[in-house]
BATORKOL-885883 format. One record per residue (C-alpha): residue in one letter; x, y, z. Coordinates in steps of 0.2 Angstrom, whole numbers, padded with zeros to 4 digits, always signed. Example, Ala and Ser with C-alpha at 12.3 -4.5 7.8 and 13.67 -1.06 7.14 Angstrom:
! residues 2
a+0062-0022+0039s+0068-0005+0036
END
This chain:
! residues 111
m+0023+0065-0077p+0029+0047-0081s+0019+0033-0074p+0026+0023-0060p+0035+0007-0065s+0027-0009-0062t+0035-0020-0049p+0041-0038-0052a+0028-0051-0048a+0034-0067-0039a+0046-0075-0052s+0044-0093-0057s+0062-0094-0062p+0078-0084-0060g+0077-0079-0079d+0059-0072-0076l+0066-0062-0061a+0080-0056-0071t+0069-0050-0085a+0057-0042-0073l+0070-0033-0064h+0079-0027-0080d+0062-0020-0086v+0059-0011-0070n+0077-0004-0070e+0075+0001-0088r+0059+0011-0084l+0067+0019-0069l+0082+0024-0079l+0072+0031-0093s+0061+0040-0081s+0076+0048-0073l+0083+0053-0089r+0067+0062-0094e+0065+0071-0078r+0075+0088-0076e+0069+0097-0061a+0074+0093-0043s+0056+0089-0038e+0055+0077-0053e+0072+0069-0047a+0065+0067-0030r+0050+0058-0037t+0061+0046-0046h+0070+0042-0030r+0054+0038-0022k+0050+0026-0037q+0067+0018-0035l+0065+0016-0016g+0048+0008-0019a+0055-0004-0032l+0069-0009-0020l+0056-0012-0006e+0046-0023-0017l+0061-0032-0023r+0066-0035-0005r+0048-0043-0003v+0048-0054-0018s+0066-0059-0019p+0077-0053-0004e+0092-0062-0010h+0093-0051-0026s+0089-0034-0018e+0107-0030-0012r+0112-0030-0031m+0100-0016-0035v+0110+0000-0039f+0103+0018-0038i+0108+0030-0052s+0105+0048-0048g+0108+0066-0053g+0112+0069-0034a+0096+0078-0029f+0089+0068-0014t+0075+0071-0002p+0081+0070+0016g+0072+0054+0018a+0079+0046+0003e+0097+0051+0008a+0094+0043+0025f+0087+0027+0017l+0102+0026+0006q+0115+0029+0019r+0107+0015+0030g+0106+0002+0016p+0118-0009+0008n+0114-0003-0010e+0127+0005-0021r+0123+0022-0028l+0130+0030-0044d+0129+0049-0045k+0129+0056-0063p+0140+0059-0072f+0150+0043-0070e+0162+0034-0080a+0159+0018-0089s+0174+0010-0080v+0165+0013-0064v+0150+0003-0070r+0161-0011-0077a+0170-0012-0060l+0153-0013-0051v+0146-0027-0062q+0163-0037-0060r+0162-0035-0041f+0144-0042-0042v+0149-0056-0053r+0164-0061-0042a+0152-0061-0027r+0141-0073-0035a+0155-0085-0040
END
């Protein structure tokens, strides 16, 4: 079982925060790619939810830009959480054009 990702500490600059969030997201994605069973997928979602809650605590202005990537196997609690929240969700398989459009939407929103 992969170890849970660390959560970003209070960032001293936007660059530090971006680096910490990139590292967390990369570990979550790699963890998700290694996990094949539905029960392991559910553990990944719990980790993602935990990372989102920590991000909301340390940097709430950035938390709405967190995107969940999933194979589609959700626990009922995770599904309810994602339905309530503002975060985007990409279910695998997805096209690169969908990711590009999502990134462009976030970039335009910051401008």
